[in-house]
N, C-alpha and C positions, 0 to 999 in steps of 0.2 A: 504494500500500500504506500502511496506517495504521501509524505508528510508535508502539509501546507507550509509549515514553518521553514523546512529545508528548501522547499520550492521557492519561497520568497527570498531566502538567502541566495539561492542560485541565480535568481533574477537580478539581484543587486550586484552579485559578482560579475555577471555578464555585462551589466551596464557600466561598471567601473573598470573591468579588465584587470583588477588587482585584488589580491587577497587582503592586503593591508588597507587599501581604500574602502573595500567592501566591509571589512570588519569595523572600521571606524564609523561608517555610515550606519551600520547595524548596532553600534554600541556594544561590541563584543570583542574578545581578543582574537588575534589572527590565528593562533593555534586551535582555538575552539571552532572557528569558522572552517578551517581546513579539515578538522576531524568531522564536522557535520557534513561537509560536501563529500568526503570520502565515504561516509555512511550512506548518503543518498546514492552514490554510484554503486556501492556494494549491494544495496537493496534492489537497484534497478538492473544490476548485472552488466553495466556498460559504463564507459567513461562519458561523463557529461562535459568535461572541460579538457582541453589540451593545455598543458602547462609548459611554459618556456621560462628562461631566465628573465625575460623582459615583459611577458604578458601572459594572461590567462584568456583563452578564447574558447567558445563553445564548439564542441564536435558537431558533426551532422546530427548525431543522436541528440546532443544537447540542444541544438537549435529547434528540433521537433518538440522536445520536452518543454522548452521555454515558450515556444509559440502557443502550444496547446495549454500549457500551464498558466500563462498570463490570463486566459479566459477563465480558467478554474479559480484562480486567486481573486479576480475581479468579482466573480459570482459569489464566492465565499464572503468577501468583504461587504457586498451588497446585502447578503443574508444577515450578517452581523448587524449592519445599520438598521435593517428592517426590524429585527428582533428587539434591538434597543429602543427603537421608536415605539413599537408595540408595548414594550414593558413600561415606557414612560406614559403611554395612554392609560394603561391599567392602573398605575399607581397615582396618576395625576388626576 
């Protein structure tokens, strides 16, 4: 199963192209982010990113994951907003 938290982390990593910049944007340590991405790749059974000394870029598999994942993350965030709004209506 794909973990939305790790998927969001992968999206930020793809946007920044750097583990250190992505970790900073996510307010987490670089080693923690690296471990999280390795776990995502382990669970999926494929490399999501190609790592070089200068940059981190999505693999073809990673691009497919990120493209489809962006929609999934957006829908999950919309659901969370809707549920919070409904909760506010019930308590207000």
